[in-house]
N, C-alpha and C positions, 0 to 999 in steps of 0.2 A: 451307601447305596445298598438296597435290599438285595437278597440272594435271587429273587425271581427277576430283578432288573439287570443284574451283572451276568454276562454270558459266560464268565469263567466258571460259574457254578453249574452251567449246563453241559458243556462239552470241552474237551481239551483245545487249547489254543497255542500256536507257535509263539514262542517268546524271543528265541534268538536263533538266527539262521545264517548259515555261511553262504558265500558266493559259490559259483560253479566250480572254482578251483580250489576251494577251501583255503583261500588266502586271507579272507577278511570275515569277520563275525560281526554282525549287526543286529541290533534289537528291533523288534517289530513295533512300531509306533503305537498301533491300535491296542495291542495286548498290553503294552507298558502303561497306556493310559488307563485301561480297565484295572490293571493291578494297582495303580496309584490311587484308585478310588476306594479301596478296601482299607477302612480306617481301624478295623479291629486288629488285635495282635495275631501274627501269623507264625505257624510253624511249618517248615518246609522239609518234606521227606523225599530224598533223591536216591535214584538207583543208578549206578555206574557199573558197566561191565562190557563184555564182548556182544557182538552181533547175535541176533537170534537165540539169545539166552533166556528169554522169558521175561525181560524187564517190564515190557508194556503190559503183559498179563498180570503180573504181579501188582502194578500200580492200579490197573483196572479193578481188581479184586479188593485192593486197599481203599479205594474210593467209594465203591457201593457193592462189593461182592458180585460183580458181574464181569464177564470176560469182554464186553464191548466197551470202547471208548478210545484209549490210545491205539494207534494203528499197529497190527501185527504183521511181521514179515516172515514169509514162508519161501522167499526166493533168495538168490544169491545177492541181490541189490538191497541196500539198507532201506528200511521203512522209515526210521526216525532219523531226522537231520537236525543238528543243533540242539536246542533245549525246547521242551513242550511242557505246559502246565495245565492243571485241572484243580479246582478248588472244591472244598467241602467243609462242613462243619465238624468240629471235634466231637466224637461221641459222648464224652464225658463233660464237655464245657461247651455250650452253644455260643459263647462269646469268643472262642477261640477258633481260628480259621486253619485248616489243614490244606496245605498246597502240595500236590503230588507232582513231582517233576521228573520227566523221562529224558534220557540223554542219549546221545548218538553213540553207537558202539565204538569202543577204543580200538578195535581191529578192522575198522572200515578201510578197505584197500584204496591205495593211490591217496591217502591223506597224510600231510606232513606230521611229523612227531609234535612239533610246537603247537599245532591246532589241538591235539589231545591235551596238551599241557593247559592252554588257555581254557578249554571247556572243563577240565577237572578243577582248574582254579575257581572258575565261576560257580561250579557246583558246591565246592567246599565252603566258598565264601558266604553264601546265603543260606546254606542247609542248616537245619536243626537236627536231622537224623540222616546221616550218610551211610548208604547201603553199598557195599562193594560186592557184587555178584560174580561168581564163577561156576563153571559146570563140572560135576563129577567129584573132584577132590582138590586138595591143595597141592598144586604141582608147581614146578619152577617157573613156568610162564606166567602163572597167576601171582606169584611172589614178585617176579620182576616187574610186572605191571603195577602191583601194589607199591614197589619201591619208587616208581616214577611218581605215583600219586602223593606218596609221602614226601617226596622232594618238593613237589608242588606246595604241599601243605606246610612244610618247613619254610618255603619262600614266602608264603602268606603270613606265617607267624613271625617273620622278621629273621630267619636264619637259626642255626643251631645254637648260637651263643646266647639267644635270648631264651629264658625259661619261661614256661607257661605261667602266666600271671592271671589273677582273678578267679572267680568261682567257675563251676561246671557250665553255668548258663552263658558263659561267654564263648564256649567252643561246642561244635556239634558232637552228637553221639556217633560212634562208628560200629558198623555191623558187617562182619563178612558172612555173607550168605552163600552157601554151597548148594547150587540147584541140581536136581535129579541125582542126588547122592545115593549110591547103591552099596559101596563097600562100607564094612563095619569099621568104625574108629576104635582105636585101642583106649583112648582117654576121652574125657569130656571135650566137646568142640572147642572150648576156649582154651584148655591145656593143649589140645593138639595144635592149635594155632600158635601158641607160645613156643612150643617145641619146634615147629617148622620155621619160624622167623628168628633172625638173629637179634642180638641185643640192641643193635643201632636201630633196626626197624621197630622194636619194641619200645625204645625210648622216645622214637619220633611218634609213635602212636600216643604215648603218654603226654608228649608235649603239645601235640596238635589236636587231640580229640579228648573229649570228656571221658573220665575213668568210670568203669573199666571198658576197654575195647572188647566187643563181644563177637561171638561166631556161632552160626547155627546152620544146620543142614535142612534141606526141604526136599522131599521126594517129588517125583514126576506126578503131574496132575491127571495122567491118563495112563492106562496099562499098555497099550500098543503104540508103536511109532506112527502108524498111519492115521491115528486119531489126533495127532499134534496139529495138523492142519485144520481140524474142525474145532479146535478149542474156542475159537471167538464166538462160534454159534451155540456153544453149550451153556447150559444154566449151572448154578451153583451146586445144585443137587447131583448133576451128572458127573462131576469131578470125583476122583478117588477119595475114599473116606479117609485113608491114611494122609493124604495131601491136605484134606480139609481140617484134620485134627492139627496137624503141624502148622498148618497156616493160621488157625485160630490162636495158637500160642504165639506165633510171630506177630500176628496183628495186635494182640494184647500187649506184648512186649514193646511194640513201636508206640502205640497210643499212650502207654503208661509213661514211656521215656520223654514223650513230648507233651506231657500235661501242662507244663509251664513253657511260656514263650521264651525263645533264645534272646539274650540281650547282647549288643554290641557296643562296647565302650560305655556301659551303663545305660543304654537306651534300648527299650523294647522294640523288636522288629515288628514293622506293619507293612502295609502295601506300599506305601510311598517310600520307605526305607529301602525295601528290596528293589523297587524300581530304580531309585537314585543310585544304589550300588552298582546294579547291572549296567545302567547307562553310563555312569563314570568309569567303571572297570573296562568296559568295551572301548571307551575312548582313550583310556590309559594304556592299554596293552597293544594299541595300534602303533607301528613303527613309523619312522619319518616318511617312508615311501608310501604309506597308506596300508600296508599289510599287517600281519600279526608280528608279535615279537618273536624273534628266532632263537633267544637265549633265555634260559630259566631264569637267570639273574635279572633279566629285564621285567619280569613280572612284578607289578607293585604288590607291597604288603597289604594285609588286612587292616593294620593300623593306619597306614596311609590312606586307604580308601575310607575308613571310618571317619578319621580326622578330616579328610577333604569333604565327605558328605555333611558331617556335622558342622564343619567351618562354613560351607556355602549355605547351609540352612541357617546357621546363626547369623551370617551376614544378611541374608534376605529378611529373617524375622526382626533383626535388630534395626535395620534400616526402615522397615515398615513401622516398627514401634516408635522409632525417632520421628518420622514423618507424622504419625498420628498424634504424639505428644506435642510436638511443636505446633500442629494445626489447632490442638485443643487449647494451648497456651496462648496462641495468637489467632483467635477466630477471624479478626478483621485487621486489615492493614491500611495505612502505615502505622508503625510504632516507633518509639525512640530506640536509639542503639542500645541503651542500657537494658530496656525491656526485651529486645531481641537477643542480646547477649545472655540475659538470665533465662529466657525461654530456651535458648540452645543448651545452656548448661544443664538445665533441668531435663531436657529431652534426651541430651547426650548421656546423662547419668542413668536414666531409665533404660535407654537403648543399651547401654553398656552391661547392665544387669540382664537384660534379655539375651545379649550375646554370651555372657559367661554361662547362663542357664542352658541355652541350646547347645553351647559348645562343651557343656559338662565340665565347667571349671569352677574352682572354689571362688566365692565372692571376694575373698581378700588376698587370693594368691596372684602372683604375677603371670603374665601371659607367657606360655611356654613357646619354644621355637616352633613347634608344629602348627600351632594356632596363630603365630605372629603374622604370617602373611594374610590370613583371613582377617585378623584384627587391623591390619593396615588397609585392607580393601574396605572393611567396614568404615574406618575413619575417613578414607579417600571418598567414599560415596556420601558420607555425611557432610565433611568439610575438607577440601583438598587444599593445602597450603604450599605454597612456593617459598623455600628457604634461600636467602641469599646473604652471603657475608658482606658487610659494609663497614667502612671505618667509621667510629664514633668518638668524637672529642669529649673527654671528661671535663666537666665544668663549663661547657659551652651550652648554649641554647637552641642552636639550630644549624641548618646547613649554610646559611649566609655567614655566620661567624667562622665556620669551618673554612669557607672560601677565602675570607679575608686573612685568616691565619695562615693558610697554604702559601699566601703570597709574600708574607713577611719572612724574616730571617729564620734560620734554623735554631738560633739560640733562644728566640722568644716564642717559638712553636710549642703549644701545649701538649701534654701526652695524649696519645691516640690509642684508642682500644678497638677491637674487632668485635662487631655485634651481628647477630643474625636478624635480617629483616624478613619478617614472615608476611606473605601476601595470600589472601584468599583467592583461589583461582578456580575452584570447582566444587562439586558436591551439592547436595540438596540445600545446604545453607547458603552457599553463593546464589543459587536460584532464587531463595527467599530473600536474600539480601538485595539482589538486583530488583526483584520486584517491589520490595519495600521502599528502595530508593527511588525507583522510577515512579512509583505512585506517589510517594512523599514530594518528589520534585514537581510532578504535574500539578498536585493540589496546591503546594506553596506558590509555584509560579502563577496559578490561576488566581490565587488569593491576592498576590502582589499586583498582578494586572487589574484586578477589580478595584483594589484599593487606590492604585496609582491613576486610574483612568480619570477620577474626579480631579486630581491635581493637574493632569495634562490638559483636561478641558478647560480648567480655570486659567492655566498658563497661556493656552492658545487663545482664550478669550481676552487676554490681557488684564485679568482681574488682580494680579499681583503687582502692587505698586512699587515694591522694593525686594531686594534679595533677602532680607531678614524675615519678611512675611513668608516667603518661600520655605526657608530653612525651618520656621516655626511649623508650618504645615507638614514638613517631612518628618519633624520629630514627633508630631502627633500621629502621623501615618505609621512610623516605626512602633510607637507604643500600641497602637491598633493591631498591627500584625503580630506583635509578641503575645497579645491577648486573644488572638483569634483561634477559635477551635477547629476551623477549616484547615489551617495550616499546621501540620504536625508531621513527625517523623524525623529521620536523620538529616533530611535536606533542609529543614526549617531554619536552623541556626546559620549554617555556612551560606545558603542561598540568600536569606535575608541580609546577613552581614555583607556579602558581595554586592547585592542589590542596592542597599541603602549607602554602602561606601561609594558606589559608583555614582549614584544619582545625588548624593549629598555633595559631591565635589563637582559633578557636571551640570546638575539642573541650576544651581545658582549662577554658574558661569554662563550658561545658556540664556538664563533670564536676564543677567546683566547685558549680555551681547543683544538679547532681543530688545531690551530697554534702550541700549544705545542705538541700535538699529532703528527703534521707533523715533528717538529724538533726531537722529540723522534724517529719517524719512520726513519728519515734520519740517526740519529745516529745509530740506530739499524741496519739499511741497511749497513752503513759504517763499523760497528763492523763485521757484517756478511762478508762483502767484505774482511775485513782484515784477518778474520779467514780463510775464503776460499782460500785467497792468500797464507796464511801461510800453510794451508793444501795442496794446490796445489804445493808449493815449496817443502814441505816435500815429497809428493808423487812423485814430479819430480825427487828429489834426490834419492828416493828409486827406482824409475823406472830406473833412470841412472844406479844405482848399479846392479839392476836386469838384465838391458841390458847388462851390462858389463859382469856379470856372464854368461848370455846366450851366449854372444859372445865368451868368453873363452870355454864354453861347445861346441859351434858350431865349433870352431877352432880345439879342440881336437877331436871332432866327425869327421870333415872333414880330420884331419890327420890320424885318424884310418881308415877312409873310404878310403884315398889315399893309405894307406899302404895295406889295404885289397885289393884295386884295382890293386896295384902292384903284390900283391900275385896272385890274380886271372889272371892277364896278364901273369905272368910268368908260372902259370899253364897252361893257354891257349897256350902260346908258346911252353911249354913242349909237351903239347898234339899235337900241330900242327907238331912239330918236330917228335914226335913218329908217328904221321900219315904219315908224309912224309917218315919217315923210313920205315913204313909199306907199303906204296905205292911203295917206291923203291924195298922192298922186294918182293912185289906183281909183281912189273914190272920185276925184275929179275926172279922170279918164272915163270912169263908169258913168258919171253923170253926162259927160260929153257924149259918150257912146249912147247913153239913154235918150239924149236929145236927138242924137243922130238917128237912133233907132225909131224915136217918135216920128221924126220927119220922114224916116223910111217908111214906117208903118202907114204914116198919113199918105205918102206918095203911093205905097203899095195899095192901100184902100182906094186910092184914086184910080190906080191902074186896074184893080180888080182881077188879079192873076188867078188862074184856075187852081183849084185845090190840089190837083195831083202834082202840079209843078211846085207849090208850096211845100208839099211833103217831101219831094225829092230834095228841095233846098234844105229842109229841116234835117233830113238824113245826112246831107252832105255837110251841114254845120256841125252836127253832133261830134264826129271825130276831132274836129278842131277844137271844140270845147273840151273834149277829153285830153287833147293834147296840152291845151292851156293849163288844165288841172294838173296833169302829170309834171309840167314844167315848174309849177309851183311847189310841188312836193319836196324838192331838194332843200327848201327853207327849214324843214324839220330836222335836217342832218347837223344842225349846229351842235357842237360838243358841250358837255358839263351843263353849266349854268345858263346856257342860251336856250335850253329845251322849253323853259316856261314861255320865253318871249316868242319862240317859234311857234309854240302851241297856240298862243294868244293871236299871233299873226295869221297862223293858218286857219284859226277859228273865224277871225274877221273876214280873212279871205274867202273862206267857205261860205260865210254869211253873204258877203258881196257877190259871190259866184252864184249863190242860191237866189239872191235877189234879182241878179242879172238874168238867171235862168227863167225865174218866175216872170220877170218882165218880158223876156223873150217869149216864153210860152204864152203870155197875154198877148204879145204883138203877133205871135203866130196864129193864135186863135182869131185875132181880128183880121189877120191876113186871110186865114181860111174863109173868113166870112165875105172877104172881098176879092177873092182870087178869080172868081169867074169874070171880073171886069177887067182884069189885067191881061195884057197880051205880050207880044214879043218885046215891045219896049220896056215894059215893066220888068220882064226877065233880065234884060240887059242891064237896067239900072241896078236891080237887086244884085245881080252878079258882080257889077263894079263896086257897088257898096260893099259887098262881102269881100271882095278882093282887097279893097282898101283897109277894110277892118282887119284882115288876116295880116297884112303887112304891118300895121301899126302894132297889132298885138305880138308879132313876132319880134319887132324891134324892142318893144317893152320887156319882152321875156328875155331878150339877150342882155339887155341892160341890168335886169334883175340878177341873172346868172353871174354876171361879171362882178357886180357889187358883193354878191354872197361869196364868190371865190376869193376875192381880196380879203373880205372879212375873215374867211377860214384861214388863209395864209398867215394874216397878222396874229390871229389867236394861237396857231400851232407854233409860231416862232416865239411868242412870249412863253407858252408852256414849256418848249424845249430849253429855253434859257433858265427858266425856274427849276426844272429837273437836274440840269447840270450843276446849279448852285447847291441844290440839296445833296447831291452826290458828293461834292467836294466837302461839304460841311460834315457829312456822316464819315468820309475817309479820315478827315482831321480828328474827329472825335474817336475813332476806333484806335488810330495811332496812339492818341494820348491815354486811352484806357489799357492798351497793351503795355505801354511803359509803366503805368501805375501797377498793373498785375505783376509784372516782372520785378519791381522794386519790393512788392509785398511778398513774393515768393523767396526772394533772396534773404529777406529780413527772417522769414519762418526758417528757412534751412540753417541760418546762422544760430538761430536760438536752440533749435533741436540739436545742432552739433554741441554747443555749450552744455546743454542738459546731459547728453550722452556722455560726455567726458566727466562731468561732475559725478554720474552715476557710476561709471566704470571705476573712477577713483575710490568711491565709497565702497563698491563691491570687493575691490582689491584689498582694502584695508580690512574689511570684515572677514574675508577668506584668510588673511594672515593671522588675524585674532584667532579664528576657529582652529587653525593648524596648530598655533601655539597652545591652545586650550587642549587639543587632542594629544599632542605630545605629553603634556603634563598628566593627562589622563592614563595613557599608556604606561608611563613610567610608575604611576601610583599603583596601577593593576599588576604590573610586574613584580613591584615590591611586595604587595600583598600576597600574590602567588608564591613568592620565594618564602614568606614567613609561613603560609599555610603548609607548604611542602616541608619545611623544617619541623613544624609541629608534628606533622603526620609521621615523619621519619623517627622522631623521638618517641611517639606513641608505639610505633611498629618496634623499635629497638626494645622498648620496654617489654612489649608482648613477647618478642623473641627471647628475651632473658628469662621470662617467666616460663615459657614453653621448654627453653633449654634446661632449666632447673628441673621441670617436670620429666623430661625425657632422661635426664641424669638419674633421677629417682627410679624410673622404670627401668633403666639399664642396670642399676645396682640391684634391684629386685630380681630382674631376669638372671643376672650372675649368681645371686645367691640361690635362685631356684635350680640353676644348672649344677652348683656345687652340691645341693641336696640330691639331685639325680645321680651324680657321679657316686656319692656315698651310698645311695640305694643300689646302684649297679655293682658296686664293690661288695656289698653285703649279699646280694643275690649270687655272685660268683663264689663267694665263700660257702654259702648254703649248698651250691652245686657240688662244689669239691668235697664238702663234708659228706653229702649224700652219696656221692660216687665211692668215697672211702668206706662208707658204711655197707654199700653193696658189695 
């Protein structure tokens, strides 16, 4: 990030802050993030001292020779709390960033002592140039505070027993700055400091800081005390010239001393390193209850922090390198187990090189005890293994033989050894392994389903005539699966083996069962057809018998119906003859009446009856004629087949009546002509004649009605008898039909029952065969699973043995490394003793 984009170069920012009671120290996330974005090397200049001693003013001048920037305190309350930082470029090296850090005063009231320890430890941990500032002179209080700082530095270095190791770039520079110094020193400032400090403090300075530890006085920036509160508003030129001269020397000393970046454990410090150290250290110095450590011995050492930071970074970078290398080696999945194992070995080797480089370890040296937890964390994130001790029989081939051996006697039991069974339970390798296995299983299963679909369709269609044809097709299918490019990965062989082992033993059996079932079905169908044919034949014979009986009944019925028809015909003929006779009688009577009417007409003509009387007589005769016509109408009521005869008789009667009416009209017309000549005698004769005619006509009509009534009664009786006979015949036919239907239903029920019994027997036998086949399949699958488990256990046992040998080699190398370290420590102690003796 450019200087113009990072706010750390614009103004000071709060880096670490305490809570209200100074019991916790927390980093500010935004400042930590901005600090991590500085990728250039960093040197950090820290000023530690009491309150209102001018620390902030000194850092403002060091940053840009101005008095504004870090807040200045002119009151009793402290202006600076925790840690503040402000970045700038090194004046002699633009690629080097100088970080000015202001600290909270060591004499802040109501602040626990361990808070000052933690603040001093953070300052020394990350500083390249450590300035211890006091006012006036080197007095006892300043020496006591320096003693505390040196104890903290000793704790960071790992204690007094550990001699300072490495070059000066691994340790910060130390400067005791005496502010507002007015008294004249007898010696040079560095010699004055050496005289005031005891030998233990001097040795601590030599161990914890880069040599030589320096001391320098700095006069007041202004002449009068009342001007101190206005320092923040002053420009550089307004400060005392003596102060500016001394400060220029101090500035040159500082920037010259930090011309090269500080290195921690061989690594150049940059923004991310400082951010990681601060974050890790603040988390490490917190006690169990969440507060700060209350014992100096509880403060972690610099080596622990550096190792932890480097270890965490090494784990992160190594895991990222492993992921990238594995992805590059395996761009697509699935792959075979050998390819995956080779890619894992390659990625692990490269990632291990990255881990050693980031952890600053020799490429051939063993992992030391400090980096061992991070190495284990790296291995766990890459591939986590679960190790379990399991008995292994020597000379046996699997778990099935071990199980059989355990059941035998102790004398025949083979020798048993204990092996470690390693199982991959986590890590990125397990994720890739599971994904590879899942994708391989899906593709292989899809390919098997695709290839086997044709076999299933042919089997369902009944195209296989024998079991051998199906087995040949399965062998061809197995070869096609082995050559298929779609099926690949670790699941191809075991899934294909299990699939074909299952179907090679199951499908022929199923086909045999299917063929047997087909044969049984054809036999059942043939038996059903035979039974149906027999039933059809029996029913046909029964139907023929019934048809014959029905034909006999029909013939007898037709004979009876023919006889009845003859009877009716005879009756109709008799009736027709009677009607003919009646018509003849009517004709004779009509002729007689005509003769009488003629005589009457003649007599009427002789009498010459008046026209009015004849008209009344005609009107009187007309109702009687109508009555005669109405009485003749019942002849048309004869039922059925008599209608035609009645119609003809009525027609003839109508004709006769019409002729009679015509003749009467003619006679009346003649009478009208002669009416005038007739008198009372004629009227009496006419009335007598009319009365006689009426009586005779009434008697004839009565005779006709009686004859017709008798004829109707006879016809009704015959028809009723015929209806009763037909009803009796229908009832007998219905009874015979019901009996025949009952026999047919009973025969059908018996046939269905026998068919159901045969089908049930066949289904029971088929189910028993299928159950036996399933038991055999289950037993075969169990045996196959046991063999596969035994093979897998053997493979895992061999892998465990290989890993055990590898761990044994790593342990021996670690033991050798520890021995070398002990020898190095012994040599260091001897040099210390020699150095002390020399002094």
